[in-house]
C-alpha positions as CSV (number, residue, x, y, z in Angstrom):
1,Q,15.3,14.5,3.4
2,M,13.2,12.6,0.9
3,R,9.5,13.4,0.7
4,L,6.3,11.5,-0.3
5,V,3.4,12.9,-2.1
6,E,0.2,10.5,-2.1
7,S,-2.9,10.7,-4.3
8,G,-6.2,9.4,-5.6
9,G,-8.1,9.4,-2.3
10,G,-11.7,10.3,-2.5
11,L,-15.2,9.2,-1.7
12,V,-16.4,5.9,-3.1
13,Q,-19.5,3.6,-2.6
14,P,-19.1,0.4,-0.6
15,G,-18.0,-2.1,-3.4
16,G,-15.9,0.4,-5.7
17,S,-12.6,0.6,-6.5
18,L,-9.6,3.5,-6.2
19,R,-6.3,3.9,-7.2
20,L,-3.7,5.2,-4.8
21,S,-0.6,7.2,-6.2
22,C,2.9,7.8,-4.1
23,V,6.0,9.6,-5.5
24,A,9.3,9.8,-3.8
25,S,11.2,12.9,-4.2
26,E,14.4,10.9,-4.2
27,T,15.5,7.6,-5.5
28,V,14.0,4.8,-3.7
29,L,16.3,1.3,-4.2
30,A,14.8,-1.5,-5.5
31,R,15.6,-3.2,-2.3
32,D,14.0,-1.1,0.0
33,A,10.7,-1.4,1.2
34,M,7.8,0.8,0.1
35,S,4.4,0.6,1.7
36,W,1.2,1.2,2.4
37,Y,-0.7,2.4,5.9
38,R,-3.9,3.3,7.0
39,Q,-5.4,4.9,10.0
40,A,-8.8,4.9,10.7
41,P,-10.6,7.2,13.0
42,G,-9.9,6.6,16.6
43,K,-7.4,3.3,15.7
44,E,-4.2,2.7,15.5
45,R,-2.3,3.0,12.3
46,E,-2.0,-0.1,10.4
47,L,0.3,-2.3,7.9
48,V,-1.7,-2.2,4.9
49,A,0.4,-3.4,2.1
50,R,4.3,-3.8,1.9
51,L,6.8,-4.5,-1.3
52,R,10.1,-5.1,-0.8
53,G,12.8,-5.8,-3.5
54,G,13.0,-9.4,-4.5
55,R,9.8,-10.7,-2.2
56,D,6.1,-11.6,-2.4
57,P,3.8,-8.6,-1.4
58,E,2.6,-8.6,2.3
59,Y,-1.3,-7.7,3.0
60,A,-2.9,-7.1,5.9
61,R,-5.5,-10.0,6.0
62,S,-8.5,-7.4,5.9
63,V,-7.4,-6.6,2.7
64,Q,-6.1,-9.5,1.3
65,D,-7.4,-10.5,-2.4
66,R,-9.0,-6.6,-2.5
67,F,-5.9,-4.8,-2.6
68,T,-2.7,-5.0,-4.9
69,I,0.1,-3.0,-4.3
70,S,2.7,-2.6,-7.2
71,R,6.1,-0.3,-7.4
72,E,7.3,1.4,-10.5
73,N,11.2,1.8,-9.5
74,A,12.0,4.0,-12.5
75,K,9.4,6.4,-11.5
76,N,9.7,6.0,-7.9
77,M,6.4,5.4,-7.4
78,V,4.1,2.8,-5.6
79,Y,0.6,1.9,-6.3
80,L,-2.2,0.5,-4.2
81,Q,-5.2,-0.7,-6.0
82,M,-8.0,-1.2,-3.9
83,I,-11.5,-2.9,-5.0
84,S,-14.5,-4.2,-3.4
85,L,-14.0,-1.3,-0.8
86,K,-15.8,-1.3,2.1
87,P,-16.7,0.9,4.9
88,E,-14.2,-0.3,7.1
89,D,-11.4,0.9,4.6
90,T,-12.0,4.0,5.6
91,G,-9.2,6.0,7.0
92,V,-6.1,8.1,6.0
93,Y,-3.5,6.3,4.0
94,Y,-0.3,6.7,4.0
95,C,2.8,5.9,1.8
96,Y,6.1,4.9,3.9
97,V,9.6,4.1,2.8
98,R,12.2,2.4,4.7
99,D,15.7,2.6,3.3
100,A,19.3,1.7,5.1
101,T,19.1,4.5,7.4
102,S,16.0,6.4,7.6
103,E,12.2,6.1,7.3
104,Y,9.8,8.8,5.6
105,W,5.9,9.4,5.6
106,G,3.9,11.1,3.5
107,R,1.0,13.4,4.5
108,G,-1.5,10.8,3.6
109,T,-4.4,10.5,1.4
110,Q,-8.3,10.3,2.9
111,V,-10.3,7.3,1.8
112,T,-14.0,7.3,2.6
113,V,-16.1,4.6,1.8
114,S,-19.5,5.4,2.3
115,S,-23.3,5.0,0.6
C-alpha cells in the first residue's frame, strides 16, 4: 500500500508564501496523476492542483496564477508552491495519487493564513 507524506505547512501572514512537499513510498509512474486537495473548516474537500504526465497542470480557479504544482519523478515527490496567500487558503492540504488500479491519500498538512 502506497503511503503519502506531506510536509511544509504552517502559519503564514496574508501575502506570504509556503512550499508544500509530498513524498510517496513507492514509485509513481509519470503517467499517473499527482494532485493536491484542500479542505477548509466546514467545507468539502476540493481539488487545488493536478499534474499528469504529458499534460498541462490543472488548477482551481481560486489559486490560478498564485500556486504552482510540480513533481520530481525520480524522487516520487510532488510540490505545491504557494504565493500571495490569502486567509481563504486556510485548510488542510492533502496529497493524492491515482494510478491504474487504486487511489491514495496522505494525512494532510495544515496551512493557516492569518495576521
